[in-house]
NUFI-700553 format. One line per 8 residues: number of its first residue (from 1); their letters; for each residue z, y, x of N, C-alpha, C, CB. Coordinates in steps of 0.05 Angstrom, whole numbers, plus 5000, padded with zeros to 4 digits. Each point is the difference from the previous one (the first is absolute). Glycine has a CB too. Layout:
REM residues N
NUM = A = Z:Y:X:Z:Y:X:Z:Y:X:Z:Y:X | ...
//
This chain:
REM residues 281
1 = MGEEMSPE = 3243:8064:8881:4978:4986:4988:5000:4974:4990:4982:5025:5024 | 5008:4973:4951:5010:4982:4986:4978:4972:5004:5025:5041:4966 | 4988:4933:5035:4974:4985:5014:4973:4994:4969:5044:4965:5047 | 4934:5023:4964:4974:5002:4982:5012:4974:4991:4952:5029:5022 | 5041:4965:4951:5010:4976:4986:4967:4981:5001:5049:5028:4961 | 4950:4945:5046:4982:4981:5000:4991:5002:4971:5020:4971:5038 | 4960:5015:4956:4980:4996:4974:5027:4972:4985:4928:5011:5028 | 5081:4970:4991:5017:4987:4985:5022:5016:4996:4983:4959:5015
9 = VQKKVEQL = 5033:5059:5002:5024:5005:4993:4993:5024:4973:5025:4986:5055 | 4949:5024:4939:5003:5023:4978:4996:4985:4977:4983:5040:5025 | 5007:4934:4978:4998:4984:4972:5025:4988:4992:4955:4989:5010 | 5064:5003:5009:5025:5000:4997:5012:5017:4990:4998:4980:5026 | 5002:5045:4982:5020:5024:4984:4984:5006:4974:5021:5027:5045 | 4956:4965:4949:4990:5004:4978:5004:4981:4974:4973:5020:5032 | 5034:4955:4980:5011:4977:4983:5030:5007:4992:4968:4964:5025 | 5044:5045:4995:5026:5006:5001:5007:5021:4979:5000:4987:5046
17 = QDWINKQP = 4980:5040:4955:5007:5018:4981:4989:4994:4969:5002:5033:5041 | 4982:4952:4967:4984:4985:4968:5036:4981:4988:4923:4982:5025 | 5087:5010:4988:5015:4984:4990:5028:5021:4994:4975:4953:5027 | 5035:5069:4984:5021:5017:4993:4991:5018:4979:5020:4996:5044 | 4960:5007:4953:4986:5013:4976:5002:4994:4979:4976:5007:5021 | 5022:4959:4977:5005:4989:4976:5029:4989:4994:4953:4990:5003 | 5061:5023:5010:5029:4987:4993:5014:5022:4994:5001:4960:5028 | 5014:5044:4946:5005:5022:4986:5035:5013:5011:4961:4976:4955
25 = HLPKDIED = 5044:5000:5062:5027:5011:5012:4994:5014:5026:5027:4963:4979 | 4952:5034:5037:5000:5019:5019:4986:5027:5001:5008:4961:5017 | 5000:5059:5003:4993:5027:4997:4965:4999:5009:5057:5022:5013 | 4928:4989:4976:4973:5003:5007:4990:5027:5014:4997:4969:4962 | 5027:5039:5060:4988:5024:5014:5001:4990:5032:5019:5042:4962 | 4981:4933:5039:5001:4985:5028:4968:5005:5013:5041:4958:4982 | 4963:5060:5044:4984:5005:5021:4988:4979:5008:5022:5031:5010 | 4949:4961:4996:4990:4979:5018:5014:4994:5024:4961:5012:4984
33 = KIARRFLH = 5048:5006:5030:5006:4998:5023:5035:4988:4998:4959:5041:5015 | 5050:4956:4965:5035:4988:4989:4993:4973:4989:5025:5049:4981 | 4945:4950:5011:5002:4967:4986:4988:4987:5031:4985:5005:4933 | 4998:5008:5089:4998:4987:5022:5025:4993:5014:4958:5020:5000 | 5057:4998:5000:5028:4996:5015:5005:4976:4982:5021:5052:5015 | 4989:4946:4968:5012:4972:4989:4985:4978:5004:5020:5021:4967 | 4950:4977:5032:4980:4978:5005:5002:4994:5031:4967:5016:4961 | 5041:5003:5058:5004:4996:5031:5024:4984:5011:4980:5042:5002
41 = SCYYDMDK = 5042:4973:4977:5027:4980:5012:4996:4976:4989:5037:5033:5004 | 4949:4961:4972:5001:4971:4997:4987:4984:5012:5008:5011:4968 | 4976:5001:5052:4972:4991:5016:4982:4987:4983:5023:4992:5040 | 4973:5023:4938:4970:5002:4977:4998:4973:4987:4967:5033:5030 | 5066:4959:4970:5007:4972:4975:4996:5015:4974:5042:4970:5026 | 4944:5031:4957:5006:5015:4980:5020:4997:4969:4957:5007:5026 | 5048:4966:4978:5028:4993:4977:5027:5004:5019:4973:4957:4967 | 5023:5042:5055:5027:5014:5010:5000:5031:5005:5009:4957:5022
49 = TKSTVELF = 4967:5053:4976:5008:5029:4993:5001:5018:4975:4985:4994:5037 | 5003:4989:4939:5007:5006:4977:5030:4989:4999:4950:5000:4981 | 5058:4991:5023:5042:4997:5002:5008:5024:5007:5008:4953:5021 | 4982:5051:5001:5012:5020:5026:4996:5027:4980:4981:4974:5056 | 5000:5029:4933:4990:5023:4987:5021:5001:4972:4944:4995:5022 | 5060:4980:4965:5018:5004:4978:5030:5005:5013:4970:4968:4966 | 5037:5023:5046:5029:5001:5016:5005:5034:5003:4994:4948:5033 | 4984:5057:4984:5000:5033:5012:5006:5018:4977:4963:4992:5037
57 = FRLRDTSP = 5014:5003:4940:5008:5019:4983:5015:4992:4971:4962:5023:5025 | 5047:4954:4978:5021:5002:4979:5032:5007:5009:4967:4965:4976 | 5033:5041:5049:5022:5021:5014:5002:5019:4991:4997:4990:5032 | 4982:5026:4958:5008:5018:4990:5000:5005:4977:4995:5009:5032 | 5005:4974:4947:5007:5003:4976:5027:4987:4992:4954:5007:4994 | 5052:4979:5024:5028:4986:5000:5027:5013:5009:4972:4965:5007 | 5016:5047:5023:5030:5012:5014:4995:5025:5002:5016:4964:5029 | 4980:5047:4949:5002:5033:5000:5015:5018:5028:5004:4991:4942
65 = ELINHRDP = 5028:4990:5060:5013:5015:5015:4995:4999:5027:5028:4998:4969 | 4949:4982:5043:4992:5005:5020:4969:5021:5006:5032:4952:5002 | 4957:5048:4964:4973:5018:5005:4999:5024:4991:4978:4967:4999 | 5049:5039:4984:5005:5024:4990:5010:5029:5019:5010:4963:4961 | 4991:5056:5031:5016:5026:5021:4995:4997:5028:5040:5004:4971 | 4935:4998:5036:4993:5002:5025:4984:5026:5011:5002:4952:4994 | 5006:5064:5005:4991:5026:5006:5012:5001:5030:4998:5023:4949 | 4988:4982:5073:5007:4993:5025:5021:5025:5001:4954:4973:5022
73 = LSPPMQKV = 5040:5051:4964:5008:5023:5003:5033:5004:4985:4944:5014:5004 | 5060:4962:4984:5034:5005:4978:5014:4992:5027:4996:4979:4936 | 5031:5027:5053:5021:4999:5020:5015:4971:5001:5004:5052:4993 | 4992:4926:4990:5000:4983:5008:4981:4983:5015:5026:5012:4972 | 4954:4994:5031:4974:4987:5014:5000:5014:5033:4966:4997:4948 | 5044:5032:5055:5011:5015:5015:5015:4984:5017:4997:5036:4971 | 5026:4957:5019:5019:4990:5013:5005:4974:5018:5009:5027:4967 | 4963:4958:5018:5000:4976:5011:4977:4999:5017:5024:4980:4964
81 = LKIVNLAQ = 4958:5045:5040:4984:5004:5015:5002:5008:5030:4987:5005:4958 | 5042:5017:5034:5016:5007:5028:5010:4978:5019:5016:5037:4974 | 4985:4943:5013:5017:4980:5023:4987:4975:5006:5043:5014:4983 | 4941:4985:5002:4972:4977:5013:4975:5013:5005:5014:4962:4971 | 4988:5024:5061:4966:5008:5008:4984:4976:4991:5010:5027:5046 | 4960:4978:4953:4988:4976:4995:4974:5008:5009:5027:4982:4963 | 4959:4996:5047:4975:5007:5018:4982:4975:4990:5025:5026:5048 | 4950:4976:4947:4968:4986:5000:4981:5005:5014:5007:4997:4966
89 = YEISGKRN = 4991:4979:5052:4972:5010:5019:4996:4975:5008:5006:5048:5021 | 4958:4950:4988:4998:4979:4999:4993:4997:5035:4986:4994:4941 | 5025:4976:5070:4991:4998:5026:4978:4982:5000:5043:5009:5018 | 4946:4977:5006:4984:4977:5015:4997:4981:4983:5015:5007:5043 | 4963:4983:4956:4999:4976:4988:4999:4999:4959:5028:4987:5055 | 4961:5035:4952:5002:5018:4959:5019:4984:4992:4948:5013:4978 | 5079:4999:5034:5024:4994:4984:5020:5028:4991:4997:4952:5028 | 5020:5048:4954:5010:5024:4988:5038:4989:5002:4946:5016:4961
97 = IWFWQLND = 5058:5002:5055:5035:5006:5001:5006:5021:4977:5007:4995:5057 | 5019:4995:4934:5018:5013:4972:5031:5004:5017:4973:4969:4949 | 5029:5051:5055:5031:5009:5011:5013:5012:4990:4991:4999:5028 | 5026:4988:4969:5032:5015:4985:5021:5001:5017:4994:4981:4956 | 5018:5045:5050:5022:5007:5013:5021:5020:4985:4969:4990:5040 | 5051:4991:4962:5023:5024:4982:5016:5013:5015:5005:4975:4964 | 5007:5047:5037:5009:5018:5004:5021:5015:4985:4964:4993:5018 | 5059:4991:4985:5025:4999:4984:5023:4993:5009:4975:4993:4973
105 = PGLEQYDH = 5038:5003:5048:5022:4991:5013:5020:5013:4974:4982:5000:5060 | 5033:4965:4934:5017:5008:4980:4995:4982:4969:5000:5052:5029 | 4969:4956:4976:4990:4994:4969:5009:5016:4976:5000:4956:5016 | 5002:5078:4995:5022:5014:4984:4971:5010:4973:5052:5023:5052 | 4921:4971:4962:4984:5020:4982:4987:4974:4989:4992:5052:5027 | 5005:4927:4974:4986:4975:4993:5000:4992:4974:5009:4987:5038 | 4971:5011:4949:4995:4990:4968:4980:4977:5003:5007:5048:4974 | 5002:4932:5019:4984:4980:4998:4975:5002:4983:5040:4978:5010
113 = LQDARMFI = 4960:5026:4967:4986:5006:4979:4976:5026:5004:5046:4981:4977 | 4961:5037:5034:4990:5029:5008:4976:4983:5023:5054:5044:4994 | 4964:4941:5026:4981:4995:5023:4977:4974:4992:5043:5017:5035 | 4961:4970:4939:4976:4985:4995:4985:5018:4979:5022:4953:5011 | 4986:5065:4979:4984:5022:4981:4985:5004:5026:5033:5027:4958 | 4969:4989:5058:4987:5018:5021:4982:4983:5009:5035:5029:5014 | 4973:4946:4999:4980:4975:5016:4976:4997:4981:5041:4967:5024 | 4965:5032:4951:4975:4996:4982:4981:5024:4997:5028:4969:4975
121 = MLFDAWIL = 4987:5051:5019:4983:5026:5001:4982:5003:5029:5040:5023:4968 | 4971:4977:5049:4984:4997:5032:4988:4979:5003:5029:5021:5021 | 4971:4955:4968:4975:4980:5011:4977:5011:4967:5037:4940:5036 | 4973:5069:4948:4979:5011:4977:4984:5018:5011:5028:4996:4964 | 4984:5031:5055:4979:5013:5015:4995:4983:5018:5010:5043:4993 | 4992:4946:5025:4983:4984:5019:4973:4987:4984:5048:4988:5030 | 4959:5000:4951:4972:4984:4998:4985:5019:4976:5020:4942:5013 | 4989:5083:4979:4984:5023:4990:4980:5009:5021:5037:5015:4970
129 = NNTEFAEE = 4979:4990:5052:4986:5015:5024:4991:4984:5022:5027:5035:4991 | 4972:4940:5013:4994:4983:5021:4976:4982:4993:5049:5002:5015 | 4934:5002:5001:4968:4983:4988:4998:4978:5029:4964:5051:4967 | 5050:4946:5047:4998:4977:5023:5016:4974:4984:5003:5037:5050 | 4987:4940:4960:5006:4972:4989:5008:4988:5032:4959:4995:4948 | 5070:4998:5062:5007:4988:5014:5006:4973:4997:5006:5038:5009 | 4990:4948:5015:5001:4967:4998:5027:4985:4995:4962:5002:5032 | 5064:5023:4971:5020:4985:5004:5021:5030:5001:4975:4948:5027
137 = DIVVLDTK = 5047:5054:4954:5016:5017:5004:5022:4992:5003:4977:5025:4983 | 5046:4986:5031:5026:4996:5018:5016:5023:4988:4980:4979:5047 | 5046:5009:4947:5022:5016:4988:5023:5007:5030:4992:4972:4941 | 5012:5048:5066:5025:5006:5013:5021:5014:4997:4976:4992:5021 | 5042:5002:4973:5024:5010:4990:5030:5001:5016:4972:4983:4961 | 5031:5045:5045:5026:5001:5009:5025:5000:4995:4976:5011:5010 | 5036:4977:4999:5029:4995:4982:5026:5017:5018:4983:4944:4980 | 5017:5074:5039:5015:5012:5014:5020:5003:4982:4970:5017:5030
145 = DINLKFIT = 5030:4999:4950:5021:5013:4990:5002:4984:4974:4994:5048:5024 | 5001:4925:4970:5011:4981:4981:5025:4992:5015:4954:4983:4977 | 5068:5014:5000:5028:4992:5008:5010:4981:4974:5013:5049:5032 | 5005:4940:4969:5008:4987:4976:5002:5018:4973:5023:4969:5033 | 4978:5048:4964:5003:5020:4986:4976:5003:4980:5030:5018:5038 | 4955:4966:4966:4968:4998:4991:5002:4979:4980:4975:5013:5045 | 5049:4967:4954:5001:4985:4975:5008:5012:4976:5008:4969:5027 | 5004:5054:4975:5010:5013:4979:4977:5018:4990:5048:4996:5018
153 = KFNVSVAR = 4932:5006:4997:4984:5023:4987:4972:4981:4988:5019:5048:5039 | 4983:4929:4969:4989:4972:4996:4989:5006:4970:5037:4966:5033 | 4937:5029:4953:4997:5001:4976:4988:4972:4989:4998:5051:5006 | 5009:4941:4988:4985:4961:4990:4966:5003:4987:5060:4979:4975 | 4951:5041:5004:4978:5002:4983:4973:5008:5009:5035:5007:4972 | 4975:5019:5052:4981:5013:5013:4983:4976:5019:5031:5048:4997 | 4994:4941:5019:4988:4979:5021:4982:4983:4989:5038:4998:5025 | 4968:4995:4954:4985:4978:4991:4970:5002:4988:5047:4987:4992
161 = KIAKYQEE = 4948:5038:4995:4984:5009:4993:4978:5007:5023:5032:5010:4963 | 4986:5001:5058:4983:5012:5027:4985:4975:5014:5039:5041:5012 | 4979:4938:4989:4996:4978:5019:4968:4989:4984:5063:4985:5016 | 4937:5009:4951:4975:4992:4982:4982:5018:5016:5020:4989:4947 | 4979:5034:5051:4986:5022:5006:4984:4995:5022:5031:5026:4982 | 4986:4972:5046:4994:4999:5023:4976:4973:5011:5051:5027:5000 | 4966:4955:4984:4991:4969:5004:4970:4999:4981:5059:4975:5003 | 4945:5032:4972:4971:4990:4982:4986:5022:4991:5019:4960:4983
169 = AMPIRLKQ = 4989:5067:5020:4985:5023:4992:4993:5026:5015:5018:4982:4966 | 4991:5016:5059:4987:5024:5018:4973:4982:5010:5051:5030:5021 | 4932:4987:4976:4973:4995:5015:4992:4999:5031:4992:5020:4959 | 5028:4971:5055:5000:5001:5027:4997:4965:5012:5032:5052:4997 | 4969:4945:5030:4994:4968:5011:5032:5003:5014:4933:4989:5013 | 5081:5009:4977:5032:5001:5023:5004:4973:5014:5030:5032:4966 | 4970:4966:5058:4999:4986:5013:5027:5001:5023:4948:5002:4983 | 5067:5017:5022:5027:5002:5016:5016:5026:4986:4978:4980:5049
177 = IHILNAPP = 5046:5004:4955:5026:5024:4999:5014:4997:5010:5000:5010:4972 | 5005:5017:5042:5020:5007:5026:5020:5011:4999:4973:5002:5018 | 5050:4986:4985:5026:5020:4996:5015:5000:5021:5004:4993:4957 | 4989:5037:5054:5013:5013:5021:5026:5008:5002:4963:5011:5003 | 5053:4983:5022:5033:5012:4997:5008:4992:4987:5001:5032:5006 | 4997:4935:4985:5014:4987:4987:5030:4984:5006:4954:5005:4988 | 5069:5013:4989:5029:4996:5012:5006:4973:4995:5019:5046:4990 | 5002:4946:5015:5014:4969:5002:4998:4996:4977:5032:4998:5032
185 = FIDKLFGL = 4971:5005:4947:5006:5006:4972:4980:4995:4985:5028:5031:5009 | 4939:4966:5003:4981:5000:4987:4995:4974:4978:4986:5030:5042 | 5029:4950:4971:4994:4975:4987:5012:5001:4963:5004:4974:5059 | 5020:5049:4946:5013:5010:4976:4984:5011:4978:5035:5009:5030 | 4949:5012:4985:4985:5020:4989:4968:4986:4986:5029:5038:5040 | 4968:4947:4979:4970:4985:4993:5009:4977:4983:4973:5009:5045 | 5051:4976:4954:5008:4987:4979:4993:5016:4970:5037:4978:5036 | 4973:5039:4956:4994:5014:4979:4973:5002:4984:5034:5019:5024
193 = MKPFLKAE = 4943:4983:4997:4975:5000:4997:4991:4969:4993:4997:5042:5032 | 5013:4945:4984:4987:4975:5012:4990:4984:4964:5041:4993:5060 | 4980:5005:4921:4990:4993:4972:4977:5003:4991:5035:5007:4992 | 4956:5018:5011:4982:5019:4992:4971:4994:5010:5038:5032:4998 | 4966:4955:5029:4970:5000:5017:4993:4973:5005:5008:5041:5025 | 4961:4951:4974:4989:4975:4998:5001:4987:5036:4967:5017:4949 | 5036:4960:5050:4995:4990:5028:4993:5019:5019:4987:4962:4982 | 4981:5035:5009:4977:5008:5017:5009:5032:5013:4961:4968:4966
201 = ITAMVHFH = 5051:5052:5014:5009:5024:5009:5030:4996:5018:4971:5022:4955 | 5034:4962:5042:5030:4998:5016:4991:4987:5029:5035:4988:4953 | 4946:5002:5048:4986:4991:5022:4992:5017:5020:4989:4972:4972 | 5007:5049:5015:4980:5025:5016:5018:5013:5015:4966:5011:4965 | 5066:4995:5031:5024:5016:5004:5010:4998:5031:5014:4992:4949 | 4980:5018:5065:5016:4999:5030:5009:5025:5001:4974:4969:5029 | 5058:5017:4980:5023:5021:5004:4997:5009:5037:5038:4973:4953 | 4967:5054:5049:5000:5011:5025:5032:5007:5000:4946:5018:5005
209 = VPKSDTIF = 5070:4978:5016:5025:5012:5006:5000:5025:5015:5015:4958:4998 | 5002:5062:5000:5001:5018:5015:4996:5004:5026:5017:5000:4972 | 4969:5018:5044:4995:5006:5032:4979:4973:5000:5053:5024:5026 | 4933:4960:4954:4982:4974:5015:4979:5015:4998:5016:4953:4989 | 4971:5031:5033:4964:5010:4997:4988:4971:4983:4992:5033:5058 | 5017:4951:4932:4993:4974:4983:4973:5008:4984:5055:4983:4993 | 4939:5047:5002:4986:5007:4977:4968:5004:5016:5049:5025:4968 | 4955:4975:5059:4977:4996:5023:4982:4976:4995:5032:5020:5035
217 = KYLSKEDL = 4985:4963:4950:4988:4977:5007:4980:4989:4971:5045:4989:5038 | 4955:5038:4948:4984:5001:4978:4981:5020:4996:5033:4980:4984 | 4975:5043:5026:4983:5025:5001:5002:5014:5025:5005:5005:4952 | 4974:5009:5053:5002:5010:5037:5015:5032:5002:4945:4972:5016 | 5055:5039:4998:5008:5023:5003:4984:5027:4988:5020:4973:5037 | 4952:5018:4966:4974:5022:4982:5001:4993:4970:4960:5001:5041 | 5063:4981:4950:5002:4996:4966:5018:5018:4986:4991:4953:5005 | 5040:5053:5020:5018:5006:4987:5006:5030:5005:5012:4952:4998
225 = PKDYGGTR = 5003:5058:4986:5000:5033:5005:5027:5006:5024:4981:5012:4941 | 5018:5009:5070:5009:5006:5028:5033:4992:4990:4959:5045:5023 | 5055:4954:4953:5024:4996:4996:5009:4970:5005:4996:5039:4970 | 4981:4951:5034:5009:4969:5007:4986:4988:5028:5005:4992:4944 | 4991:5025:5070:4993:5003:5023:4963:4991:5000:5059:4991:5018 | 4932:5018:4969:4967:4999:4992:4989:5027:5013:5003:4973:4949 | 4964:5025:5046:4995:5026:5010:4984:5018:4971:4995:4980:5061 | 5004:5010:4917:4999:5022:4976:5025:5015:5003:4973:4973:4967
233 = PSMAEMNK = 5013:5045:5008:5015:5021:4995:5029:4990:4985:4953:5031:4999 | 5066:4984:5009:5026:4999:4989:5003:4992:4968:5007:5034:5036 | 5011:4956:4953:5001:4999:4974:5002:5023:4986:5015:4963:5009 | 5004:5051:4993:5005:5027:4994:4967:5023:4993:5052:4986:5038 | 4931:5009:4987:4978:5001:4994:4970:4993:4981:5032:5003:5032 | 4974:4969:4970:4984:4979:4982:5013:5009:4975:4990:4956:5034 | 5039:5048:4957:5009:4996:4974:4982:5032:4990:5059:4966:5006 | 4933:5048:5009:4989:5028:4993:4973:5001:4983:5022:5015:5043
241 = EVLRIVME = 4962:4962:4964:4979:4999:4994:4999:4972:4974:4985:5026:5054 | 5041:4962:4942:4998:4983:4974:5007:5018:4977:5014:4957:5022 | 5006:5067:4988:5006:5021:4985:4981:5014:4987:5032:5000:5025 | 4947:5009:4995:4972:5012:4992:4990:4988:4978:4989:5010:5041 | 5006:4965:4964:4980:4972:4984:5020:5011:4966:4992:4937:5053 | 5025:5056:4951:5018:4998:4972:4996:5033:4987:5042:4959:5022 | 4961:5057:4990:4999:5032:4989:4971:5001:4985:5030:5025:5044 | 4957:4965:4972:4970:5008:4988:4997:4977:4968:4972:5013:5064
249 = QRETFLDE = 5042:4968:4934:5000:4988:4979:5026:5011:4976:4976:4960:5033 | 5037:5060:4975:5017:5016:4985:4988:4987:4964:5006:5052:5046 | 4981:4964:4952:4992:5003:4967:5000:4977:4993:4973:5035:4997 | 5010:4938:5023:5000:4977:4988:5025:4994:4992:4965:4988:5022 | 5054:5015:4989:5026:4990:4999:5017:5016:4982:4994:4982:5045 | 5001:5041:4947:5004:5012:4975:4998:4990:4972:4988:5028:5028 | 4987:4956:4979:4986:4992:4967:5015:4968:5003:4938:5032:4993 | 5079:4967:4986:5011:4979:4996:4988:4976:4981:5034:5032:5013
257 = NFWKTEKK = 4942:4972:4979:4988:4980:4986:4969:4994:5023:5026:5019:4941 | 4982:4985:5087:4981:4998:5019:5008:4957:5003:5000:5070:5030 | 4973:4924:4967:4998:4975:5004:5014:4982:4983:4990:5013:5041 | 5018:5004:4937:5019:4974:4975:4984:4995:4976:5050:5018:5008 | 4953:4956:4987:4984:4997:4973:5013:5020:4980:4989:4948:5008 | 5034:5055:4978:5011:5007:4979:5006:5030:5000:5014:4955:4997 | 4968:5062:5005:5007:5031:5004:5019:5007:4985:4960:5012:5010 | 5052:5003:5009:5033:5016:4984:4996:5034:4994:5038:4966:5035
265 = SKGTKNEV = 4965:5041:4942:4998:5024:4988:5027:5015:5006:4967:4981:4963 | 5035:5043:5043:5027:5014:5002:5014:4992:4983:4987:5035:5016 | 5039:4963:4995:5028:4996:4978:4994:4973:4989:5011:5052:4983 | 4978:4924:5021:4990:4974:4995:5027:4995:5012:4942:4993:5000 | 5068:4987:4988:5033:4981:5014:4982:4970:5011:5053:5018:4952 | 4928:4976:5039:4985:4973:5007:4981:4998:5022:5003:4993:4955 | 5008:5004:5068:4994:5004:5023:4993:4965:5006:5031:5054:5010 | 4965:4928:4987:4993:4975:5003:4976:4986:4986:5045:5003:5009
273 = ATFRTLDI = 4940:4993:5000:4983:4978:4991:5006:4975:4992:4980:5020:5024 | 5002:4970:4948:5009:4970:5006:4979:4987:5005:5035:4997:4975 | 4964:4996:5051:4987:4980:5015:4999:4978:4982:5014:5016:5043 | 4961:4961:4965:4996:4978:4993:5026:4977:4998:4956:5017:5019 | 5054:4975:5008:5007:4986:5004:5027:4998:5020:4954:4994:4982 | 5032:5024:5038:5012:4998:5022:5024:5015:5004:4960:4990:5013 | 5064:4999:5001:5024:5014:4997:5009:5006:5026:5011:4978:4959 | 4991:5046:5053:5001:5004:5033:5028:4992:5011:4967:5042:4999
281 = D = 5043:4957:4983:5031:4992:5002:5004:4966:5000:5013:5048:4971
//
């Protein structure tokens, strides 16, 4: 069940939709619930919301490598979906948890670009499906299978774009980031990302070494999957629900004009729209 809109929120949604419809560079098929999500993530500050909307949709026209080729049944996407478990669920206090667990010892199958493409696809599926509005979003990453080989898999261009997207374009209220099973060399790996992250984001990051219980200072057992000493279903079980939601949206992901300004016809080579001034890089 979605939350009812107060008259004040409804008015803000109408104002935002009116503004979007007047912008020639923005798509015109944005549902009210999506517009409201952007407003909610920005605490209903209209100017900040407009900037977030601009950046969110700019990515779709300037970064085809992250947005195109998103058929969840394609071999490349199936490959990454088999080595990553994901979960997204609500906990007490109207908070959302976003959980990422890699299951690829040796990083033999891992592809940084494909992981990023999958991440954006899953987030799109979530905002298309979800009608609840959390007060806080928490990200939990399990790095048990991450080793120094990750450096050879790291794509600087992808990392820069994803960092920009996560910090300024995703319509969520990010408050905490937890790194579980952090290896001794995590400082080296974190150092790869730090140049792309704002200080307020790096301040949200908390590292938890293997076999520690420090995560329970922030989250209770009722908030965590069985895999981590919690009472929630296992990551494998919750991942099935994530994949179900993705498959429900498969037809959307097959449409490479979805949420695009410059519509692409079959056979065209021009996949990147010219957006006003913004440069993702």
